[in-house]
LUMDREN-116533 format. One line per 5 residues: their letters; for each residue z, x, y negated of C-alpha. Coordinates in nm, 3 decimals. Layout:
<figus>
A> Z/X/Y  ...
</figus>
This chain:
<figus>
MTYIL> -0.003/-0.006/0.007  0.052/0.288/-0.176  -0.286/0.386/-0.219  -0.416/0.068/-0.284  -0.195/0.020/-0.612
KNAWA> -0.288/0.409/-0.734  -0.636/0.374/-0.701  -0.690/-0.097/-0.743  -0.444/-0.089/-0.955  -0.679/-0.184/-1.265
LLLGM> -0.830/-0.424/-1.067  -0.555/-0.593/-0.924  -0.369/-0.631/-1.316  -0.745/-0.762/-1.400  -0.743/-1.019/-1.117
LLLMA> -0.385/-1.122/-1.224  -0.455/-1.134/-1.560  -0.815/-1.412/-1.477  -0.624/-1.616/-1.206  -0.331/-1.578/-1.486
GNGLQ> -0.628/-1.830/-1.686  -0.750/-1.950/-1.418  -0.492/-2.118/-1.293  -0.358/-2.252/-1.619  -0.690/-2.437/-1.747
GTLLG> -0.669/-2.625/-1.416  -0.315/-2.749/-1.517  -0.367/-2.799/-1.845  -0.692/-2.976/-1.818  -0.517/-3.272/-1.578
IRGSL> -0.232/-3.250/-1.807  -0.453/-3.337/-2.121  -0.682/-3.543/-1.994  -0.402/-3.837/-2.012  -0.369/-3.783/-2.375
EGFSP> -0.731/-3.768/-2.455  -0.719/-4.158/-2.271  -0.856/-4.012/-1.928  -0.819/-4.254/-1.669  -0.737/-4.107/-1.309
TTMSY> -1.138/-4.203/-1.191  -1.280/-4.033/-1.503  -1.070/-3.763/-1.430  -1.163/-3.688/-1.095  -1.459/-3.662/-1.209
VMSGY> -1.382/-3.330/-1.410  -1.155/-3.208/-1.229  -1.473/-3.193/-0.935  -1.713/-3.035/-1.154  -1.538/-2.711/-1.063
FLGFL> -1.577/-2.710/-0.694  -1.949/-2.824/-0.768  -1.986/-2.445/-1.014  -1.818/-2.303/-0.794  -2.051/-2.390/-0.485
GGSKM> -2.355/-2.350/-0.660  -2.206/-1.993/-0.812  -2.183/-1.877/-0.447  -2.552/-1.927/-0.431  -2.672/-1.769/-0.695
APMMI> -2.441/-1.483/-0.790  -2.570/-1.284/-0.548  -2.926/-1.304/-0.683  -2.799/-1.239/-1.043  -2.604/-0.913/-0.908
RRVGH> -2.898/-0.767/-0.730  -3.110/-0.841/-1.046  -2.907/-0.683/-1.354  -2.546/-0.503/-1.129  -2.248/-0.581/-1.070
VRVFA> -2.105/-0.514/-1.482  -2.297/-0.728/-1.642  -2.285/-0.975/-1.352  -1.868/-0.981/-1.418  -1.872/-0.859/-1.858
ALGSL> -2.124/-1.232/-1.870  -1.955/-1.474/-1.652  -1.617/-1.362/-1.772  -1.722/-1.382/-2.157  -1.882/-1.694/-2.062
ASAVF> -1.548/-1.851/-1.894  -1.339/-1.733/-2.186  -1.557/-1.921/-2.454  -1.584/-2.262/-2.239  -1.166/-2.255/-2.251
ILFPV> -1.180/-2.250/-2.613  -1.429/-2.574/-2.639  -1.227/-2.756/-2.445  -1.009/-2.928/-2.748  -1.241/-2.898/-2.969
VPDPI> -1.512/-3.163/-2.728  -1.249/-3.441/-2.558  -1.546/-3.629/-2.423  -1.540/-3.645/-2.000  -1.881/-3.597/-1.979
LWTLM> -1.895/-3.278/-2.143  -1.574/-3.159/-2.008  -1.763/-3.225/-1.642  -2.017/-2.986/-1.764  -1.798/-2.720/-1.846
RIVVG> -1.604/-2.733/-1.567  -1.918/-2.679/-1.369  -1.988/-2.357/-1.613  -1.567/-2.238/-1.571  -1.645/-2.273/-1.165
FCFSG> -1.984/-2.078/-1.168  -1.870/-1.838/-1.380  -1.544/-1.753/-1.179  -1.777/-1.821/-0.839  -1.964/-1.489/-0.923
VYVVA> -1.687/-1.272/-1.081  -1.508/-1.316/-0.754  -1.782/-1.193/-0.584  -1.807/-0.909/-0.818  -1.413/-0.823/-0.855
ESWLN> -1.411/-0.839/-0.454  -1.701/-0.656/-0.378  -1.488/-0.387/-0.592  -1.175/-0.357/-0.367  -1.341/-0.352/-0.042
DAATN> -1.548/-0.030/-0.235  -1.215/0.110/-0.314  -1.067/0.032/-0.004  -1.113/0.264/0.321  -1.060/0.112/0.675
ETRGQ> -0.771/0.168/0.714  -0.624/0.014/0.403  -0.835/-0.272/0.365  -0.628/-0.486/0.520  -0.359/-0.354/0.297
ALSAY> -0.620/-0.426/0.015  -0.700/-0.738/0.124  -0.303/-0.829/0.125  -0.224/-0.701/-0.202  -0.547/-0.944/-0.340
VIVQM> -0.410/-1.235/-0.163  -0.023/-1.185/-0.357  -0.178/-1.093/-0.699  -0.417/-1.402/-0.685  -0.091/-1.590/-0.568
AGILF> 0.142/-1.459/-0.867  -0.124/-1.496/-1.162  -0.161/-1.894/-1.035  0.278/-1.935/-1.052  0.297/-1.724/-1.389
AQVML> -0.005/-1.979/-1.502  0.273/-2.294/-1.410  0.571/-2.121/-1.599  0.336/-2.071/-1.933  0.264/-2.462/-1.921
NFADV> 0.608/-2.468/-2.104  0.625/-2.231/-2.362  0.375/-2.418/-2.545  0.210/-2.758/-2.698  -0.034/-2.941/-2.418
GGYTL> -0.187/-3.150/-2.683  -0.197/-2.801/-2.923  -0.498/-2.561/-2.917  -0.204/-2.252/-2.896  -0.243/-2.267/-2.471
FVAMS> -0.629/-2.303/-2.442  -0.637/-2.003/-2.597  -0.348/-1.765/-2.413  -0.583/-1.843/-2.080  -0.921/-1.758/-2.320
VMVSL> -0.782/-1.441/-2.456  -0.621/-1.372/-2.027  -0.937/-1.369/-1.910  -1.099/-1.128/-2.218  -0.776/-0.939/-2.152
SFMPI> -0.838/-0.863/-1.778  -1.227/-0.705/-1.877  -1.053/-0.438/-2.034  -0.849/-0.258/-1.709  -1.125/-0.328/-1.497
LLSIS> -1.421/-0.243/-1.698  -1.299/0.027/-1.854  -1.141/0.225/-1.538  -1.355/0.076/-1.202  -1.506/0.329/-0.965
PAPVF> -1.918/0.316/-0.995  -2.023/-0.019/-0.918  -2.147/-0.054/-0.543  -2.432/-0.145/-0.401  -2.486/-0.484/-0.316
HASKP> -2.540/-0.649/0.025  -2.583/-0.994/0.126  -2.594/-1.116/0.442  -2.786/-1.368/0.513  -2.613/-1.740/0.590
MSMAE> -2.664/-1.933/0.982  -2.750/-2.208/0.948  -2.554/-2.526/0.959  -2.673/-2.638/1.349  -2.619/-2.275/1.446
LYKIS> -2.264/-2.307/1.366  -2.186/-2.632/1.454  -2.323/-2.550/1.811  -2.091/-2.226/1.815  -1.804/-2.417/1.657
PLGTV> -1.768/-2.751/1.607  -1.396/-2.749/1.592  -1.446/-2.442/1.293  -1.734/-2.636/1.155  -1.640/-3.013/1.095
GIFLL> -1.234/-2.864/1.004  -1.339/-2.661/0.728  -1.532/-2.904/0.590  -1.230/-3.128/0.603  -1.052/-2.896/0.481
GAIIA> -1.317/-2.837/0.153  -1.145/-3.142/0.050  -0.781/-3.125/0.145  -0.804/-2.813/-0.092  -0.962/-3.022/-0.337
TLFGM> -0.810/-3.297/-0.397  -0.436/-3.074/-0.385  -0.528/-2.801/-0.602  -0.756/-3.028/-0.881  -0.565/-3.377/-0.852
APVYG> -0.219/-3.275/-0.821  -0.193/-3.264/-1.249  -0.323/-3.601/-1.316  -0.151/-3.778/-1.042  0.203/-3.628/-1.217
TAKGL> 0.040/-3.717/-1.528  0.008/-4.094/-1.406  0.326/-4.078/-1.254  0.457/-4.020/-1.605  0.563/-3.664/-1.490
SVAEI> 0.741/-3.426/-1.799  0.496/-3.120/-1.851  0.827/-2.946/-1.703  0.777/-3.138/-1.325  0.431/-3.122/-1.362
SILVG> 0.416/-2.723/-1.339  0.723/-2.755/-1.109  0.455/-3.025/-0.874  0.159/-2.730/-0.962  0.318/-2.436/-0.877
MIYLG> 0.519/-2.563/-0.557  0.126/-2.586/-0.382  0.145/-2.232/-0.455  0.433/-2.153/-0.410  0.399/-2.299/-0.035
ALLLQ> 0.079/-2.117/0.027  0.202/-1.767/-0.069  0.546/-1.869/0.168  0.396/-2.032/0.442  0.087/-1.783/0.465
YPVGW> 0.264/-1.530/0.726  0.433/-1.724/0.927  0.066/-1.923/1.008  -0.052/-1.596/1.096  0.178/-1.472/1.285
LSDRM> 0.114/-1.771/1.493  -0.244/-1.804/1.506  -0.209/-1.430/1.711  -0.011/-1.592/1.957  -0.102/-1.903/2.087
DRRHL> -0.386/-2.168/2.123  -0.497/-2.196/1.802  -0.696/-2.562/1.843  -0.297/-2.659/1.973  -0.124/-2.517/1.618
IIYIT> -0.434/-2.643/1.398  -0.321/-2.991/1.553  0.072/-2.937/1.511  -0.029/-2.851/1.134  -0.200/-3.125/1.039
VIGAL> -0.061/-3.353/1.223  0.269/-3.243/1.045  0.127/-3.306/0.737  0.017/-3.643/0.775  0.317/-3.806/0.912
GIAIA> 0.572/-3.598/0.684  0.335/-3.768/0.463  0.322/-4.074/0.603  0.772/-4.092/0.631  0.768/-3.987/0.280
MPFLS> 0.622/-4.238/0.118  0.848/-4.469/0.068  1.068/-4.184/-0.144  0.821/-4.103/-0.373  0.999/-4.203/-0.686
YAPVV> 1.221/-3.909/-0.587  1.141/-3.588/-0.735  1.289/-3.330/-0.425  1.072/-3.520/-0.282  0.699/-3.515/-0.386
YALTF> 0.799/-3.134/-0.510  0.882/-3.064/-0.096  0.552/-3.273/-0.005  0.346/-3.059/-0.226  0.515/-2.748/-0.101
FAGGF> 0.433/-2.827/0.254  0.073/-2.916/0.152  -0.013/-2.657/-0.046  0.143/-2.417/0.272  -0.036/-2.586/0.519
ASPLY> -0.372/-2.590/0.360  -0.416/-2.294/0.251  -0.340/-2.079/0.587  -0.493/-2.321/0.752  -0.891/-2.184/0.571
SLFIA> -0.755/-1.857/0.715  -0.685/-2.002/1.035  -1.030/-2.225/1.088  -1.187/-1.848/1.001  -1.002/-1.702/1.292
YTNDY> -1.049/-1.973/1.513  -1.499/-2.008/1.461  -1.475/-1.553/1.477  -1.322/-1.595/1.815  -1.683/-1.761/1.949
LEPDD> -1.858/-1.514/1.765  -2.013/-1.172/1.807  -1.923/-0.907/1.517  -2.270/-0.902/1.421  -2.256/-1.254/1.363
MASAS> -1.953/-1.260/1.121  -2.091/-1.164/0.791  -2.409/-1.429/0.847  -2.146/-1.720/0.951  -1.876/-1.630/0.607
GALIF> -2.138/-1.771/0.417  -2.217/-2.074/0.615  -1.862/-2.143/0.606  -1.758/-2.095/0.235  -2.109/-2.353/0.187
LNGVG> -1.965/-2.592/0.410  -1.607/-2.576/0.232  -1.737/-2.595/-0.061  -1.923/-2.957/-0.036  -1.634/-3.079/0.082
AAGAP> -1.424/-2.958/-0.169  -1.763/-3.064/-0.466  -1.678/-3.492/-0.351  -1.306/-3.517/-0.315  -1.088/-3.527/-0.602
VLAGM> -1.372/-3.804/-0.697  -1.275/-4.001/-0.409  -0.925/-3.973/-0.479  -0.972/-4.052/-0.820  -1.104/-4.345/-0.747
AMGRF> -0.863/-4.463/-0.490  -0.516/-4.357/-0.771  -0.747/-4.593/-1.005  -0.802/-4.908/-0.792  -0.440/-4.889/-0.551
GPDSF> -0.240/-4.638/-0.766  -0.100/-4.268/-0.800  0.060/-4.221/-0.485  -0.285/-4.327/-0.285  -0.366/-3.910/-0.369
FVILA> -0.086/-3.846/-0.086  -0.257/-4.144/0.091  -0.585/-3.911/0.093  -0.473/-3.612/0.181  -0.239/-3.799/0.472
LLFAS> -0.593/-3.953/0.636  -0.800/-3.563/0.583  -0.493/-3.419/0.770  -0.485/-3.671/1.031  -0.907/-3.717/1.057
ITGYA> -0.884/-3.288/1.123  -0.585/-3.352/1.373  -0.806/-3.662/1.571  -1.120/-3.435/1.572  -0.918/-3.152/1.709
LYRTT> -0.762/-3.345/2.008  -1.130/-3.462/2.073  -1.272/-3.092/2.117  -0.948/-2.996/2.357  -1.116/-3.245/2.610
QREAT> -1.453/-3.076/2.582  -1.412/-2.693/2.620  -1.157/-2.453/2.754  -0.948/-2.255/2.500  -1.043/-1.861/2.443
PVEET> -0.739/-1.712/2.628  -0.529/-1.545/2.338  -0.563/-1.211/2.451  -0.900/-1.219/2.420  -0.902/-1.406/2.004
SAYAP> -1.001/-1.222/1.707  -0.691/-1.076/1.459  -0.559/-1.368/1.104  -0.631/-1.214/0.872  -0.511/-1.404/0.515
VLPQA> -0.798/-1.519/0.264  -0.753/-1.736/-0.006  -0.986/-2.098/-0.013  -1.132/-1.955/-0.349  -1.227/-1.675/-0.207
SPIAV> -1.547/-1.534/-0.233  -1.789/-1.421/0.078  -1.701/-1.075/-0.028  -1.350/-1.127/0.071  -1.431/-1.346/0.374
EVAQE> -1.639/-1.056/0.519  -1.383/-0.840/0.434  -1.111/-1.045/0.622  -1.333/-0.984/0.914  -1.424/-0.688/0.917
VAIEM> -0.993/-0.644/0.948  -0.944/-0.889/1.217  -1.233/-0.664/1.441  -1.072/-0.351/1.364  -0.749/-0.471/1.438
AEEEA> -0.859/-0.625/1.771  -1.022/-0.294/1.807  -0.693/-0.080/1.789  -0.538/-0.290/1.986  -0.794/-0.275/2.255
ENEAE> -0.736/0.088/2.219  -0.341/0.060/2.244  -0.380/-0.079/2.574  -0.671/0.125/2.700  -0.366/0.397/2.582
</figus>
């Protein structure tokens, strides 16, 4: 870890500021939209815009990097995102906000590709796993810090929008002034959806449904908080608990993933998620219950992303993993793009608590399909499964490929140890 901090501290510091700015805008817009008189249904379109833009950016960013290089793409997209942040309070119109969220999602998708390429280039084979872990921790720390910042200025003013724009702008300085020469960019051709489904039906369907869970949870939680009449401090805790759960439960889920049938683990996690929400529904008027639900929802959803990737890898040859990563990310993005709209429509028609109903139904859908798949194919023996490597849902194909490389290297190391 010392090697990573010494050689990649500038990149990690820049990503901390980027994630703080991005994390702040997601929560702040959810609150500010209510102050501007936007309904939950209207805000669902706004929040969905980010995931739609992110999906487009994951396709366009590699072409942009090949054409003009890492540095120019990073600077251009980061500057554009910083400028858009300033414009949100200037033009409080839902259509314009939706378009700007699409732009922001597009920008951050490209920024992540560049940053993760540099991170991979800065790591060695021996330190790649540590680099990935440090990157995940920094991302979560930045988002959690953003929720704290929410309490230090008026959400109805301009200060917080200026703050997140400044953080994104400042993130360029440590990265661009001290980063190593830009690495050569290699983009793998994505595997087709039909090929991926044939190899791993549960991985394909599961990652799609999980995209809907993640987008609903991370996109609509602030909207739910405002619809329930929570204070800014309470909403910051509500959103913070999602990311805190994602950070703290990543390791135990990963530990279990390497020691049991992954389909059974997926079933256990999603059953607990669905039943937990169902049992807690009558008690949503109590803030601690809501905080606990968001903690475990975030704590289950984020590790499930890594778990589905690891499960899919169990049925792939190492040479096919990079191609599969692009298809998995695309499917996750498709599921994410429309889910906030579904949640917003339900909240507008049946009340804000429909937010948790949608989450429960999505968890239950994964459970049902995973149960079905257990009847269709024998499980891969635990000793033959690939290693679990943590990666966040907002990661680009680069980070997913790094996680897969780490999994391959860990498997090879275990095989060598067993041979000895």
